[in-house]
C-alpha positions as CSV (number, residue, x, y, z in Angstrom):
1,M,-24.9,112.3,-31.1
2,A,-24.2,110.3,-34.2
3,R,-21.9,107.4,-35.0
4,I,-20.5,106.4,-38.4
5,D,-19.8,102.8,-39.1
6,V,-16.3,102.0,-40.4
7,V,-16.5,98.9,-42.6
8,M,-14.1,96.5,-44.3
9,P,-14.3,97.8,-47.9
10,Q,-14.9,95.8,-51.1
11,M,-11.5,96.2,-52.7
12,G,-12.2,94.3,-55.9
13,E,-14.9,92.2,-57.6
14,S,-13.3,88.9,-56.6
15,I,-12.3,90.1,-53.0
16,A,-14.7,88.6,-50.4
17,E,-12.7,89.3,-47.2
18,G,-9.8,91.3,-45.9
19,T,-7.3,91.1,-43.0
20,L,-7.1,94.2,-40.8
21,S,-3.3,94.3,-40.5
22,R,-2.9,97.5,-38.4
23,W,-4.8,100.2,-36.8
24,L,-3.3,103.6,-37.4
25,K,-5.5,105.2,-34.7
26,K,-6.4,104.2,-31.2
27,A,-9.8,104.3,-29.6
28,G,-10.4,107.8,-28.4
29,D,-8.1,109.4,-31.1
30,P,-9.6,112.2,-33.2
31,V,-9.8,111.5,-36.9
32,K,-10.3,113.7,-39.9
33,R,-12.4,112.8,-42.9
34,D,-10.3,110.8,-45.5
35,E,-7.4,110.4,-43.1
36,P,-6.0,106.9,-43.1
37,I,-7.2,105.1,-39.9
38,F,-6.3,101.4,-40.6
39,E,-4.4,99.2,-43.0
40,I,-5.8,96.0,-44.7
41,S,-4.3,93.1,-46.5
42,T,-6.2,91.1,-49.2
43,D,-5.2,88.3,-51.5
44,K,-4.1,91.1,-54.0
45,V,-2.7,94.2,-52.2
46,D,-2.1,96.1,-49.0
47,A,-3.9,99.4,-48.6
48,E,-4.6,102.2,-46.2
49,I,-8.3,102.9,-45.6
50,P,-9.5,106.5,-45.0
51,A,-12.0,107.5,-42.4
52,P,-15.5,107.9,-43.8
53,G,-16.1,111.0,-41.6
54,A,-14.6,113.3,-39.0
55,G,-14.9,112.8,-35.3
56,V,-13.4,110.5,-32.7
57,L,-12.7,106.8,-33.1
58,A,-15.0,105.6,-30.4
59,E,-15.0,101.8,-30.9
60,I,-12.6,99.2,-32.4
61,L,-14.6,96.1,-33.1
62,V,-12.1,94.1,-35.2
63,Q,-8.6,93.6,-33.8
64,E,-5.3,93.6,-35.7
65,G,-4.7,90.3,-37.5
66,E,-8.3,89.4,-37.8
67,T,-9.8,88.4,-41.2
68,V,-13.4,89.4,-41.8
69,P,-15.8,89.5,-44.8
70,V,-16.2,92.7,-46.7
71,Q,-18.8,95.2,-45.4
72,T,-18.1,94.0,-41.8
73,V,-18.2,96.9,-39.3
74,V,-14.7,97.1,-37.9
75,G,-15.1,100.3,-35.9
76,R,-17.2,103.3,-35.2
77,I,-16.5,107.0,-35.3
78,E,-18.3,109.3,-32.9
79,T,-19.1,112.6,-34.5
80,E,-19.1,114.4,-31.1
81,A,-15.6,114.5,-29.5
82,G,-17.1,114.9,-26.0
83,A,-18.5,111.4,-26.1
84,A,-15.1,109.9,-26.8
85,A,-14.2,109.2,-23.1
86,S,-17.6,107.7,-22.3
87,S,-18.0,105.7,-25.5
88,P,-15.8,102.8,-24.4
89,A,-18.1,102.2,-21.4
90,P,-21.3,101.8,-23.5
91,V,-19.4,99.5,-25.8
92,P,-20.1,96.4,-23.6
93,A,-23.8,97.3,-23.7
94,P,-24.3,96.1,-27.2
95,A,-22.5,92.9,-26.3
96,P,-25.3,91.5,-24.1
97,A,-27.6,92.3,-27.0
98,A,-25.8,89.5,-29.0
99,P,-27.9,86.7,-27.4
100,A,-31.0,88.6,-28.7
101,P,-30.5,87.4,-32.3
102,T,-30.2,83.8,-31.0
103,T,-33.5,84.0,-29.1
104,A,-35.1,85.8,-32.1
105,S,-33.9,83.1,-34.5
106,A,-35.6,80.4,-32.5
107,P,-39.4,80.4,-32.8
108,A,-39.6,78.1,-29.8
109,A,-38.6,81.0,-27.6
110,A,-42.0,82.8,-28.4
111,P,-44.0,80.7,-25.9
112,A,-41.4,81.5,-23.2
113,P,-42.8,85.0,-22.4
114,S,-46.3,83.5,-21.7
115,K,-44.8,81.1,-19.0
116,P,-43.1,83.9,-17.0
117,S,-46.5,85.7,-16.7
118,A,-48.1,82.8,-14.9
119,P,-45.5,81.7,-12.3
120,P,-43.5,84.5,-10.5
121,K,-39.7,84.0,-10.7
122,P,-39.0,80.3,-11.2
123,P,-39.7,80.4,-14.9
124,A,-37.0,83.2,-15.2
125,P,-34.1,80.6,-15.3
126,A,-36.1,78.7,-17.9
127,P,-35.3,81.1,-20.7
128,P,-31.5,80.6,-20.4
129,K,-32.2,76.8,-20.7
130,S,-34.4,77.5,-23.7
131,E,-31.5,79.4,-25.3
132,A,-29.2,76.4,-25.3
133,P,-31.3,74.4,-27.9
134,P,-31.3,77.2,-30.5
135,V,-27.5,77.5,-30.1
136,A,-27.1,73.8,-30.6
137,A,-29.4,73.9,-33.5
138,Q,-27.3,76.7,-35.1
139,A,-24.1,74.7,-34.7
140,Q,-25.4,72.1,-37.1
141,P,-23.9,72.6,-40.5
142,A,-26.9,71.5,-42.5
143,P,-29.4,74.3,-41.9
144,A,-28.8,77.7,-43.6
145,G,-29.4,81.0,-41.9
146,N,-33.1,81.0,-42.9
147,G,-33.8,77.6,-41.4
148,A,-33.7,75.8,-44.8
149,V,-31.3,73.0,-45.5
150,E,-28.1,74.4,-47.1
151,T,-27.0,72.7,-50.3
152,A,-23.4,71.7,-50.9
153,D,-23.2,74.4,-53.6
154,E,-24.4,77.1,-51.3
155,R,-22.0,76.0,-48.6
156,L,-19.2,76.0,-51.1
157,R,-20.0,79.6,-52.1
158,R,-20.2,80.7,-48.5
159,K,-16.9,79.1,-47.6
160,S,-14.8,80.3,-50.5
161,T,-14.3,83.2,-53.0
162,P,-14.6,83.0,-56.8
163,L,-10.8,83.2,-57.0
164,V,-10.4,80.2,-54.6
165,R,-13.0,78.2,-56.5
166,K,-11.2,78.9,-59.8
167,M,-7.9,77.7,-58.3
168,A,-9.5,74.6,-57.0
169,A,-11.0,73.8,-60.4
170,E,-7.6,74.4,-62.2
171,H,-5.9,71.9,-59.9
172,N,-8.9,69.5,-59.5
173,L,-9.1,70.0,-55.8
174,D,-12.0,69.3,-53.5
175,L,-12.5,72.4,-51.3
176,A,-14.2,70.3,-48.7
177,A,-10.9,68.5,-48.1
178,I,-8.9,71.8,-47.5
179,P,-8.9,73.2,-43.9
180,G,-10.0,76.8,-44.0
181,T,-8.2,79.4,-41.9
182,G,-10.4,82.4,-43.0
183,H,-13.4,83.9,-41.2
184,S,-15.8,81.2,-40.1
185,G,-13.7,78.5,-41.7
186,R,-13.5,80.1,-45.1
187,V,-11.0,78.6,-47.5
188,T,-8.6,81.3,-48.6
189,K,-6.1,81.5,-51.5
190,H,-3.4,81.0,-48.9
191,D,-5.0,77.7,-47.7
192,V,-5.1,76.4,-51.3
193,L,-1.5,77.3,-51.9
194,N,-0.5,75.6,-48.7
195,F,-2.5,72.5,-49.7
196,L,-0.8,72.4,-53.0
197,E,2.6,72.8,-51.4
198,A,2.2,69.7,-49.3
199,P,2.8,66.8,-51.7
200,S,5.2,65.1,-49.3
201,P,2.4,63.6,-47.1
202,V,0.9,62.0,-50.2
203,A,4.3,60.7,-51.3
204,A,4.9,59.3,-47.8
205,A,1.5,57.6,-47.7
206,P,2.4,54.5,-49.7
207,S,5.4,53.8,-47.4
208,V,3.2,53.9,-44.3
209,P,1.6,50.5,-44.8
210,A,5.1,48.9,-44.9
211,R,6.1,50.5,-41.6
212,A,2.6,50.6,-40.1
213,P,3.0,47.5,-37.9
214,S,6.0,48.7,-36.0
215,P,7.2,52.3,-36.1
216,G,3.9,54.3,-36.5
217,P,5.3,57.3,-34.5
218,S,8.1,57.8,-37.1
219,V,5.6,58.9,-39.7
220,P,5.1,62.5,-38.5
221,A,8.8,63.2,-38.8
222,P,8.8,63.6,-42.7
223,L,5.6,65.7,-42.4
224,A,7.3,68.3,-40.2
225,A,7.6,71.6,-42.1
226,P,11.2,72.4,-42.9
227,G,12.5,75.5,-41.0
228,A,15.7,76.7,-39.4
229,E,15.9,77.0,-35.6
230,A,16.6,80.4,-34.1
231,W,19.9,80.5,-32.1
232,P,20.5,82.6,-29.0
233,G,20.9,86.3,-30.0
234,D,19.1,85.9,-33.3
235,R,16.3,88.2,-34.2
236,V,13.1,86.5,-35.5
237,E,10.9,88.6,-37.8
238,P,7.6,87.0,-38.6
239,W,6.5,87.2,-42.2
240,S,4.1,89.8,-43.2
241,R,1.0,88.8,-45.2
242,I,2.5,90.2,-48.4
243,R,5.8,88.3,-47.8
244,K,4.0,85.0,-47.2
245,L,1.9,85.4,-50.3
246,T,4.9,86.3,-52.4
247,A,6.8,83.2,-51.0
248,D,3.9,80.9,-51.8
249,H,3.5,82.4,-55.3
250,M,7.1,82.0,-56.1
251,V,7.4,78.4,-54.9
252,M,4.2,77.5,-56.8
253,S,5.6,79.2,-60.0
254,R,8.9,77.2,-59.8
255,R,7.0,74.0,-59.4
256,V,4.5,74.6,-62.2
257,S,6.6,76.2,-64.9
258,P,9.8,74.8,-66.4
259,H,11.9,78.0,-66.4
260,V,14.4,78.7,-69.2
261,N,16.4,81.9,-69.5
262,T,17.9,83.8,-72.4
263,V,20.2,86.8,-72.1
264,F,20.8,89.6,-74.6
265,E,23.3,92.5,-74.4
266,I,21.8,95.9,-75.3
267,D,23.5,99.1,-76.5
268,Y,21.5,101.9,-74.9
269,T,23.5,104.7,-76.5
270,R,20.7,105.7,-78.9
271,V,18.2,105.6,-76.0
272,A,20.5,107.8,-74.0
273,Q,20.6,110.4,-76.8
274,V,16.8,110.5,-77.1
275,R,16.4,110.6,-73.4
276,S,18.8,113.6,-73.0
277,R,16.9,115.5,-75.6
278,K,13.4,114.7,-74.2
279,K,14.1,114.7,-70.5
280,E,13.6,118.4,-69.8
281,E,10.4,118.5,-72.0
282,F,9.0,115.5,-70.0
283,A,10.0,117.0,-66.7
284,A,8.1,120.2,-67.6
285,R,5.0,118.0,-68.0
286,G,5.6,116.4,-64.6
287,V,7.0,113.1,-65.9
288,N,10.4,111.6,-64.9
289,L,11.8,109.9,-68.1
290,T,13.7,106.8,-67.1
291,Y,15.4,104.0,-69.1
292,L,12.6,101.7,-67.9
293,A,10.0,103.6,-69.8
294,F,12.0,103.0,-73.1
295,I,12.3,99.3,-72.3
296,A,8.6,99.0,-71.5
297,K,7.8,100.8,-74.7
298,A,10.0,98.4,-76.7
299,A,8.5,95.3,-75.0
300,A,4.9,96.4,-75.4
301,D,5.3,97.3,-79.1
302,N,6.9,93.8,-79.8
303,L,4.5,91.7,-77.7
304,R,1.8,92.2,-80.3
305,K,4.1,90.5,-82.9
306,H,5.1,87.7,-80.6
307,A,1.8,86.5,-79.2
308,A,3.3,83.4,-77.5
309,I,5.2,85.6,-75.1
310,N,1.9,87.5,-74.1
311,A,0.1,84.3,-73.1
312,A,-1.0,82.1,-70.3
313,V,-1.4,78.3,-69.9
314,G,-4.9,76.9,-69.7
315,S,-6.0,73.3,-69.4
316,D,-4.0,71.6,-72.2
317,A,-4.2,74.8,-74.2
318,T,-2.3,78.1,-74.6
319,I,-4.4,81.3,-74.0
320,L,-3.1,84.1,-76.2
321,R,-4.0,87.3,-74.5
322,R,-5.8,90.0,-76.5
323,D,-4.7,92.8,-74.2
324,I,-1.1,93.8,-73.5
325,N,-1.0,94.7,-69.8
326,L,2.5,95.3,-68.4
327,G,3.2,94.4,-64.8
328,I,6.0,96.6,-63.4
329,A,7.7,95.0,-60.3
330,V,8.1,97.5,-57.4
331,A,10.4,96.8,-54.5
332,L,8.9,98.0,-51.2
333,D,10.4,98.0,-47.7
334,W,7.9,95.3,-46.6
335,G,7.9,93.2,-49.8
336,L,7.3,93.2,-53.5
337,I,4.3,94.2,-55.5
338,V,3.5,94.3,-59.3
339,P,1.1,97.0,-60.4
340,V,-0.2,96.7,-63.9
341,V,-0.2,99.2,-66.8
342,R,-3.3,98.3,-68.8
343,H,-3.2,98.4,-72.7
344,A,0.5,99.4,-72.6
345,D,0.8,99.0,-76.4
346,E,-1.7,101.8,-76.9
347,L,0.4,104.3,-74.9
348,S,3.0,106.7,-76.1
349,L,6.4,106.9,-74.4
350,I,5.3,109.8,-72.2
351,G,2.1,107.9,-71.3
352,L,4.0,104.8,-70.3
353,A,6.5,106.9,-68.3
354,R,3.7,108.7,-66.5
355,A,1.8,105.4,-65.7
356,I,5.0,103.7,-64.4
357,N,5.8,106.7,-62.2
358,D,2.3,107.0,-60.8
359,L,1.9,103.3,-60.0
360,G,5.3,103.1,-58.4
361,E,4.6,106.1,-56.1
362,R,1.1,104.8,-55.1
363,A,2.6,101.3,-54.5
364,R,5.0,102.8,-52.0
365,T,2.3,104.8,-50.3
366,K,-0.2,102.0,-50.2
367,K,-2.7,103.8,-52.4
368,L,-3.2,101.0,-55.0
369,S,-6.5,99.2,-55.4
370,P,-6.5,95.4,-56.0
371,D,-7.7,96.0,-59.5
372,E,-4.4,97.7,-60.3
373,V,-2.4,94.6,-59.6
374,Q,-4.5,92.2,-61.5
375,R,-4.8,91.0,-65.2
376,G,-1.2,91.5,-66.0
377,T,0.0,89.6,-69.2
378,F,3.8,90.2,-69.1
379,T,6.0,91.4,-66.3
380,I,9.2,93.6,-66.2
381,T,11.5,93.6,-63.1
382,N,14.4,96.0,-62.8
383,P,17.1,94.9,-60.3
384,G,19.6,96.9,-62.3
385,V,18.7,100.1,-60.3
386,F,20.5,98.4,-57.4
387,G,23.6,97.6,-59.5
388,S,22.7,94.0,-60.4
389,L,24.4,93.0,-63.7
390,I,21.5,90.7,-64.6
391,G,19.1,88.3,-62.9
392,T,17.0,85.2,-63.7
393,P,13.6,86.0,-62.2
394,I,10.7,83.7,-61.4
395,I,7.7,83.9,-63.8
396,N,4.7,85.8,-62.4
397,Q,1.9,83.2,-62.7
398,P,-0.2,82.7,-64.7
399,Q,2.0,84.6,-67.2
400,V,4.5,82.7,-69.3
401,A,7.5,85.2,-69.4
402,I,9.2,87.9,-67.4
403,L,11.8,90.4,-68.6
404,C,14.7,91.3,-66.3
405,V,16.6,94.6,-66.7
406,G,20.2,94.7,-65.6
407,S,22.4,97.7,-64.7
408,I,23.2,100.2,-67.5
409,T,26.8,101.4,-67.5
410,K,29.5,102.8,-69.8
411,Q,31.6,100.1,-71.3
412,P,34.2,99.7,-74.1
413,A,32.7,98.2,-77.2
414,V,34.0,97.1,-80.6
415,L,32.3,99.0,-83.4
416,S,32.6,98.7,-87.2
417,V,33.0,102.1,-88.8
418,D,33.4,102.3,-92.6
419,G,34.5,98.7,-92.6
420,A,37.1,99.2,-89.9
421,D,36.9,98.0,-86.3
422,T,37.3,100.5,-83.6
423,I,36.8,100.7,-79.8
424,A,34.3,103.2,-78.4
425,I,32.7,103.9,-75.1
426,R,29.0,102.9,-75.2
427,L,26.2,102.7,-72.7
428,M,25.6,98.9,-72.3
429,G,23.4,96.7,-70.3
430,M,21.8,93.2,-70.2
431,L,18.3,92.1,-70.6
432,S,17.2,88.5,-69.7
433,L,14.0,86.8,-70.4
434,A,12.7,83.9,-68.2
435,F,10.0,81.9,-70.1
436,D,7.8,78.9,-69.5
437,H,9.1,76.2,-71.8
438,R,5.8,74.4,-71.9
439,V,4.4,76.9,-74.3
440,V,7.4,79.2,-75.3
441,D,10.1,77.6,-77.4
442,G,13.6,79.0,-77.3
443,A,13.4,80.3,-80.9
444,D,10.2,82.2,-80.0
445,A,11.8,83.8,-77.0
446,D,15.0,84.8,-78.9
447,R,13.0,86.3,-81.8
448,F,11.1,88.5,-79.3
449,M,14.3,89.5,-77.5
450,A,16.1,90.3,-80.9
451,D,13.2,92.6,-81.8
452,V,13.3,94.3,-78.4
453,K,17.1,94.8,-78.8
454,R,16.6,96.2,-82.3
455,S,13.9,98.6,-81.1
456,L,16.1,100.0,-78.3
457,E,19.3,100.3,-80.3
458,N,17.4,102.1,-83.1
459,F,14.8,103.9,-81.0
460,S,12.9,106.4,-83.2
461,E,12.6,109.9,-81.8
462,D,9.1,110.1,-83.3
463,A,8.1,107.3,-80.9
464,A,8.9,109.7,-78.1
């Protein structure tokens, strides 16, 4: 009779913990090897985790909604199905074993066995009393797990992840001042964003002394989080983790970056001609050739010439990215995610189309890894597939620009043929660029957009 531990996986180098958002199996259910058994949410992505072996899910040790460090055992699979019914009963057995580590961790408990040997039963209650001091000793924050005094730096690393420490350094924050909601008080990315989103208490602080003598109780009123009240008959849907993270990220981006938008009209007639000639060839190779692939190709090819668009903002400096990694926004039923095509400028049209199709499909089936949604340098969002004429999107931090694709439709257009004006039916659409005016000037943005427009309207069939 063997059991296999099911652990919270390490989903990325900077990921130190994960939230078990949903169990896909119940205790006692049979599971197959590599069959998804639970879903997790991290700071980066939602994912389904497969079973490490076949058998019966005998124990569930971490409940839905709990956040635990990576490599924590969240459940156990019994390899013999016959033990499934009896396995829940033995589960409490390991629970009493939990005090054992506390007694083992306290050297003072060693003399206790010698006392019970002399007197008969009275010393038996003594061990429980001796257990209390070690627990109290463990509650002190100063000692580390090995009994040594924990330094401030060690405690900082235990209570936060590299990503959180980087965010704190960028915003000159003291992590000790931020309440942690993660496992064992760990400060999460969500905690830092919430802390940054609460400037109102600081702003209200100077006014407190003036009112302090009389109306002290009125101070909490401005601190109350804004939110609508549900009316009778309303349906309240709590935010999922991905929805909350997206909301925090968007609010932070609006606050940090001064957004400016520029809009260009594109004639896609040439792209449509190339697409109609290449579509069947691409389909035979298992690739769906969309207009988005052409737009991504034009953007990637021109980002190398316009380095300021493929950049990030550092501390009083502009970071010009060496790599061109395109983020492609994917709308999901439960939120929005932006998988990244790495080194997009090195890919052919078919390579880009294949990568976009693959990432989009795996995003919808929760098969992405956190590494596949990181290190983007420029983002493309495509609301045009829903019929939107154009949009003014929010920049995906820490990038400095995002391209928005509007709907592509047949429209009348004025053309000049042999010096004479004529009206023809053309395939037209809008592209808009939202950019961070701290580092991207209007002229830089418009030059980039003009080159993208030129590339699309004169798309070379050799590039396909």
